[in-house]
N, C-alpha and C positions, 0 to 999 in steps of 0.2 A: 739432616741425619735424625733419625728417630733417638729421643732420649725417654727411657721409661718413666723417669720422674716427672715428665711433662705429660705423661698420658693422663686423661682423665676417664673414670669409670661411671658408667650411667647405672644408677641404682634404681629398680623399680620402686615406684610410690607403694607405700602401704596401702592396702585395701581399706575403704572408706568405712565407717561403722555404719551398720543397716540404719538407714533413716527413710521414713516414708510411710505410705498405707499399703499394707501386704494382704493379699486376699489367700485364705488357706485353700491349698489344692487338694481336694479330697481323694483324688486318685492315689498321691503319694502320702496321704497322712493317715493314722489312725486313731480312733478313741475308744480306749478300753475301760472297763468298769469292774468293779468289785462291790457286791451289796450284801447285805445282812437284812433278813426281813423275819420278824416275829421270834427272834433268837433262834432262827433255823442256820444251818451251815451257810457259808458265805458263797455266793454264787458270782461267777466270773465270765465275761463275755465281751462284746463289742457293739458299738453303735455303728452301723454302716451308712447312714445318711447325715450329714452335719455341713455346716457353714459356717464362717466366721472371718474375721479380720484383725489385724494387728496394725496399730499406730506407733511405729518405733522412731524415737528421736535420739540417734546416736550421740548427739552433743549434750542434750539435757535428757538423760534416761527417765529422770523422775517424771516427765511429761508422757511417757508411753503409756499406752491403753490397750486393752484386749477384748474382743466380744467373740463370743461362741454360741452357737443355736444348735441342738441335736433334736432330730425327730425320735421321740420316745419309742414308736411303734418300730423303729429298725434295729430292736435287739436281736443279737445272734449269739446264743449260748452254745450252739452245737446241738441243741436239743429243742424240737418244735413244743412240746409239752411245756419244757420249762420256759420258753420264751413266751408262751401264752399267759404263764403265771406271772412273770415278771411285769408285762405289758397289761396284766388284768387290772380290774378295780381295787385290787387289795394292795397294788403295789404302785406302779407308775400311773394305772388308769389312762393309757395312750388314747382311748377313744374320746375321753372329756379333756384331757391336757395332752394334746400332741407334741408339744414342744418343751423342752428343758433349756435354760440358757445360763450363760455366765456373762456378766459384766465387770470390769475391774472398776475399783473406785480410787486406788492410789498406788503408788510404788512403795514398797516397804524397804527395797533395797537393789542394789544394781552393782554389778561388777563387770569386768571384762568379757566374761563368758556367762553371766547369769542375771536373772530379772526375777524379783520376788514380789508379787502383785497381792494386794487385797482386793477382795470383791464379794459378790453375792452370786449364789447357785440358786436359781429360781427352779424349784421342783413343784409340779402341781400348782398350788395356790400360796405356795410359802416361799419366802427367800431366806436362804441359809448364809450366814457369813461364813467364807471360805479364803484360804490362801492358795494361791497357784505360783509355785516355784518352777521356773523354766531355766533349762541350762541351752545354752545356744550350741548347735553342732558346728564347728568352725567350718565354714564353706571355703572351698576353693576360689583363688582370685577370678576364675573362669565363672564360676558360680555367681560370684558376686556381680559381677559384669552383666549377667543376666538377669539380676534382681531377684534372686532366690535366697531364702533363708531357712534354716531348719532348727527346730526347738523340740526340747522333751522336757516331759516333767509331771507332776501331780497335783491334782487338785483335792484338797483336803478341806473338809469342813471343819471350822473352829469349835472347839468345846466351849460353850457359853452357858451361862444360867437360864433357868427357864423363864418363859414369857412370850407373848406374841409379838409378831412384827419382825423387821430386819433386825433389830437388835439382841433378838433371842428366839431361841427354838420354840415353836409352839408346843403345847403339851400334847403327847401321843393320843390320837383318837381313831376310831375305825375308820379304814380307808384313807388315813391321813398321808403325807409324804414321809419319805425316809428322812429321820432326824439325826443330829450327832453326827456319829462317823459310820452310818449305816451306809453311805454311798460314796464311793471314792473313784475318781476319774483318773486314768492314765492318758497322757497326751504325747502324741508323736507327729509333730506337725512339720510340713513343708509348705511354706507360704511365699507368693510371688508378688512382687512390687508392681502396683498398678501404674499404669500411664497418667499423666496430668488429664483430668476430666473423665477418667474411667471410674466408674461405681461398682462395677461388678466384673 
């Protein structure tokens, strides 16, 4: 005879924290930007060609890393003339510096659904110290099983004192890279976990 108090209920295991190497899926991701140049009005648009990866450690988030590479010539502001100015020699100079990149250098904080990274944004020939604040979009258990994570956030240059090199912003110069808070990136990423031995 069946006794309710003898019944056992099978509870689904909680989803595992994202761990492993994840490649950014460019089809389901977007890199937006806003920029100010020569005290002009702020320009907004998107970069359409980029790649990157995340090294996530769900057990020890402080070991997580992020890398992003953007083709500066892929600017799309919705206006060809404006695109040409942004990619031209007075701003990004895409012909000379075709890539803009971000590399993390440490984790400033991590929670259940957030990851706050410090790192450097390289624009042209200067590296600017930046913070990258990412929020995990809670994936469904089915999405987790497929090894896909979603993140969104803003990459913001830090305000630092003058001085050349990675520790400070170089003094403005004709044709120089954006400095201070003149370039801000908004990131909406979908990334897929790689299989062992898969690098791309």
